[in-house]
C-alpha positions in Angstrom: 14.9 -19.3 -0.5 17.7 -17.1 -1.0 17.3 -13.6 -2.8 19.5 -10.6 -4.0 19.2 -7.6 -5.1 21.0 -5.0 -6.7 20.0 -1.2 -7.6 22.2 1.7 -9.3 20.4 4.9 -9.8 22.0 8.3 -11.2 21.0 11.8 -11.0 22.2 14.6 -13.4 21.2 17.8 -14.9 21.4 18.7 -18.3 20.7 22.6 -17.4 19.1 24.6 -14.9 15.7 23.4 -15.8 15.7 19.5 -16.4 16.4 16.8 -13.6 16.8 13.5 -14.9 17.1 10.1 -12.8 17.8 6.9 -14.6 17.9 3.7 -12.4 18.1 0.0 -13.3 17.6 -3.1 -10.9 18.5 -6.4 -10.9 16.9 -9.2 -8.7 17.5 -12.7 -8.5 16.2 -15.7 -6.5 16.9 -19.5 -6.3 13.5 -20.2 -6.9 12.3 -17.3 -9.6 15.5 -16.7 -11.3 17.1 -13.5 -12.4 15.6 -10.4 -13.7 16.6 -7.0 -14.9 14.0 -3.8 -14.7 14.4 -0.4 -15.1 12.7 2.9 -14.6 13.4 6.5 -15.7 12.1 9.8 -13.8 12.4 13.5 -15.0 11.5 16.8 -13.5 10.9 19.8 -15.6 11.2 23.3 -13.9 8.6 25.0 -16.1 8.9 28.2 -13.7 10.4 29.2 -10.6 7.2 27.9 -8.6 5.9 25.0 -11.6 7.4 21.9 -11.9 6.5 19.1 -14.3 7.1 15.4 -13.3 7.0 12.1 -15.4 7.8 8.7 -14.7 8.0 5.3 -16.5 9.5 2.3 -15.0 9.3 -1.3 -14.8 8.2 -3.3 -11.8 8.9 -6.6 -10.3 7.7 -8.6 -7.6 8.6 -12.2 -6.4 5.8 -13.9 -4.2 6.3 -13.8 -0.7 7.3 -16.4 1.6 3.6 -16.4 3.4 2.0 -16.3 -0.2 4.1 -19.4 -1.5 3.9 -21.4 1.6 1.2 -19.7 4.1 -0.6 -22.3 6.1 -2.1 -21.2 9.7 -5.1 -19.2 10.9 -5.3 -15.8 10.0 -8.2 -14.8 12.5 -10.5 -17.6 14.4 -14.3 -17.9 13.7 -16.6 -15.9 16.0 -20.0 -16.0 16.9 -20.8 -13.2 14.2 -19.3 -15.4 11.1 -16.6 -17.8 9.9 -12.9 -17.3 10.5 -10.2 -17.6 7.7 -7.2 -20.0 7.2 -5.0 -19.1 4.5 -2.6 -21.4 2.6 0.4 -20.8 0.3 0.7 -21.7 -3.4 4.0 -22.6 -4.3 2.9 -22.6 -7.6 2.6 -18.7 -7.8 4.8 -16.6 -10.5 6.4 -13.2 -9.9 4.4 -9.8 -10.8 5.6 -8.2 -13.7 4.3 -4.5 -14.4 4.7 -1.4 -16.6 4.1 1.9 -14.6 3.4 5.7 -16.2 2.9 8.6 -14.0 2.3 12.5 -15.4 2.1 15.0 -12.7 2.6 19.4 -12.4 3.3 20.5 -9.0 2.7 24.4 -8.4 4.1 26.5 -4.9 2.5 29.6 -3.5 5.0 31.3 -1.8 6.9 29.0 0.9 4.0 27.8 2.6 1.6 25.9 0.1 2.2 23.3 -2.5 -0.3 21.4 -4.4 0.5 18.1 -6.8 -1.8 16.7 -9.4 -0.9 13.6 -11.3 -2.6 10.8 -13.0 -1.1 7.5 -13.2 -1.6 4.1 -14.9 -0.2 0.7 -13.8 -0.4 -2.5 -16.2 0.3 -5.6 -14.3 1.2 -9.1 -15.6 0.0 -12.0 -13.1 -0.9 -10.0 -10.2 -0.8 -11.7 -6.8 -4.4 -11.7 -5.2 -5.9 -13.6 -2.4 -9.1 -15.4 -3.1 -11.6 -17.9 -1.0 -11.4 -21.6 -2.4 -15.1 -22.1 -1.6 -14.1 -24.6 1.1 -14.3 -24.9 5.1 -12.0 -26.3 7.4 -14.5 -28.1 8.8 -15.3 -29.8 5.7 -12.0 -31.6 6.4 -11.6 -31.8 10.1 -8.5 -34.3 9.4 -6.5 -31.7 7.4 -7.3 -28.6 9.7 -7.5 -30.1 13.5 -8.6 -28.3 16.1 -10.1 -25.4 14.0 -13.8 -24.1 13.9 -15.5 -23.1 10.4 -12.9 -21.1 8.9 -12.9 -20.2 5.0 -9.9 -21.9 3.6 -8.0 -18.8 1.3 -5.2 -18.9 -1.0 -3.6 -17.0 -3.5 -3.5 -17.0 -7.7 -2.0 -14.8 -10.3 -4.1 -12.4 -12.1 -3.1 -12.5 -15.7 -4.0 -9.3 -16.5 -4.8 -6.4 -14.6 -4.8 -2.5 -14.8 -4.7 0.3 -11.7 -5.2 3.7 -13.1 -6.4 7.0 -11.6 -5.8 10.4 -10.6 -4.4 11.7 -7.5 -4.3 15.4 -5.9 -2.6 16.1 -2.4 -1.1 19.3 -1.2 0.4 21.1 2.1 0.1 24.0 3.8 1.9 25.8 6.7 -1.2 27.2 8.7 1.3 29.1 11.3 4.2 29.1 13.2 5.5 25.3 13.4 1.9 24.0 12.6 1.2 22.1 8.9 -1.8 20.9 7.4 -1.8 18.1 4.6 -4.6 16.9 2.6 -5.2 14.4 -0.5 -7.5 12.5 -2.7 -6.9 9.5 -4.8 -9.6 8.1 -7.5 -8.5 4.4 -8.6 -9.7 2.2 -11.1 -8.5 -1.4 -10.7 -9.5 -4.0 -13.2 -8.9 -7.6 -13.5 -8.7 -7.5 -17.7 -9.1 -10.9 -17.9 -12.4 -11.5 -16.3 -13.5 -7.8 -16.6 -14.1 -7.5 -13.0 -13.0 -5.2 -10.2 -10.0 -6.4 -7.9 -11.0 -6.3 -4.4 -9.5 -4.8 -1.4 -9.0 -1.6 -3.2 -11.2 1.8 -2.7 -12.4 3.6 -5.8 -12.2 6.7 -3.6 -9.6 7.7 -1.0 -9.3 11.1 1.0 -6.7 12.0 3.3 -6.3 14.7 6.0 -3.7 15.3 8.4 -2.3 18.1 11.1 1.2 18.1 12.6 3.3 20.0 14.9 6.9 20.3 13.8 9.0 22.6 16.2 12.3 23.4 14.8 13.7 22.5 18.4 14.4 18.9 17.5 15.1 18.1 21.3 11.3 19.0 21.8 8.2 16.8 21.0 6.7 17.1 17.4 3.4 15.6 17.1 1.1 14.2 14.1 -2.5 13.4 13.4 -4.1 12.2 10.2 -7.2 10.7 8.9 -7.6 8.3 5.8 -11.0 7.6 4.4 -11.9 5.0 2.0 -15.0 5.2 -0.1 -16.3 2.3 -2.2 -14.2 0.0 -0.7 -14.7 -3.2 -2.8 -14.2 -6.3 -0.6 -15.4 -10.4 -0.5 -18.0 -10.3 2.0 -17.1 -13.4 4.4 -20.4 -13.1 6.2 -22.8 -13.1 3.1 -21.0 -15.8 1.3 -21.7 -19.4 0.6 -19.8 -22.5 -0.4 -21.5 -22.1 -3.9 -21.9 -18.4 -3.7 -19.2 -15.4 -3.3 -20.7 -12.3 -2.4 -19.0 -9.1 -3.0 -19.7 -5.8 -1.6 -18.4 -2.1 -0.9 -18.6 -0.4 2.2 -16.6 3.1 3.7 -14.4 3.5 6.4 -12.2 5.8 8.1 -8.8 5.2 10.1 -7.2 7.8 12.3 -3.9 7.8 13.4 -1.5 9.5 15.8 2.4 10.0 16.5 4.4 12.1 18.3 9.0 11.7 18.7 11.6 13.9 19.9 15.2 13.5 20.0 17.4 12.4 23.2 20.3 13.2 21.1 21.5 14.4 17.3 21.1 10.7 16.3 18.8 9.0 18.7 15.3 9.8 18.7 12.0 8.3 20.3 8.5 7.8 19.1 5.1 6.6 20.2 1.7 6.4 18.7 -1.6 4.6 17.6 -2.6 3.5 14.6 -6.3 3.2 13.8 -7.4 4.7 17.1 -10.8 3.6 16.3 -10.2 0.1 16.2 -11.6 -0.7 13.0 -11.4 -4.2 12.0 -12.2 -5.7 8.1 -11.0 -9.3 8.1 -10.7 -9.8 4.2 -8.0 -10.2 2.0 -5.0 -8.5 3.3 -7.3 -7.3 6.1 -7.3 -3.4 5.1 -3.7 -3.4 6.0 -4.6 -3.9 9.8 -6.0 -6.0 12.1 -7.4 -3.6 14.7 -5.8 -0.8 16.6 -1.7 -1.0 17.0 0.5 0.9 19.5 3.9 2.0 18.8 6.6 2.5 20.8 10.4 2.7 19.8 13.8 4.4 19.2 15.4 5.3 15.9 19.6 5.7 15.9 21.3 6.7 13.0 25.0 6.2 12.5 
C-alpha cells in the first residue's frame, strides 16, 4: 500500500478579537483513491479573560494495514476464558465524518483556566471490530496450534453518531506545581442498528498533578488518573457461539512520567502507564494490554 497526504493551513486575524484558521487536506492511497477534506476553526476573544471557540470539519480515515490484513493471535486463551484471534477485512471502506464543536474558555488571573464545550461527530462507515461467532478450535486446520480463541474481525458501521459535553481546567497550586482535571460525557450510537457503540465509556473523569520547574535541567514529573465509568464492551467470558453478551464496567488507570533536559535540545524521559496493570482484552483492549514502561530520549534539531 502506498499512501500520501498533503495538508495546508492558514491563520489570520481580521481584527484583535478574531482568529480564523482554515485548512484543507488531500489524501491519496493506491487502494482507496483520493479524498479532499476541509476544516474551519475560529476563536473570538469576547473579553480579556473569555474566549469562544467553534470548529466544523470533515474527517477521512482509511483502514489500517492491520484492519485490512490482520491474521494473528491478539492474546492467547487462559484458564479463565478464551483468547482472541483477529482477522482483517480487505473489503473495508474508509471512514468519513463531519464534526462540530462549540466551546467557551475563561481565565481567572494567571493561575486558573476552564473550558466547557459541546461536540458532535457524524460518521459514515465507522470501522469497528466484532466477534464473528466462531472459535479457532472449530476449524483447527485453519488455525493450527491454537487453543480456543474467539475469531474477531472488522466491519463498517454504516452510520454512527458520537456526541457529548466536555469540561476541563487547570490551576497553579503553588510554585511550579499544577493541577488539571476534566470530565467528558459521551453518547456513542450505531444509528443503523439503534445500539450503543462498544469500547467507549459514557463518563470519563481525569485528574492530574504535575511539577514543572522553570529550570529545564531539573527533573519534572506528572501523575494522572483516568476513570472510565459505564464502559460498554463485548463480554467474552459470558458470550457463547450463538449469543453475544455486552456488559458495562468501571475502571481506573493511573500513569506517571518524569523527564529532564540533558542539553537544550536533548531530553530523557521515563515513566509507567497503567500502574495498576489493568487489563481488559476486548476490542482495541481499552487502548492498553497492561502495565507499560517507558524509557527514551528526544532530540530536536
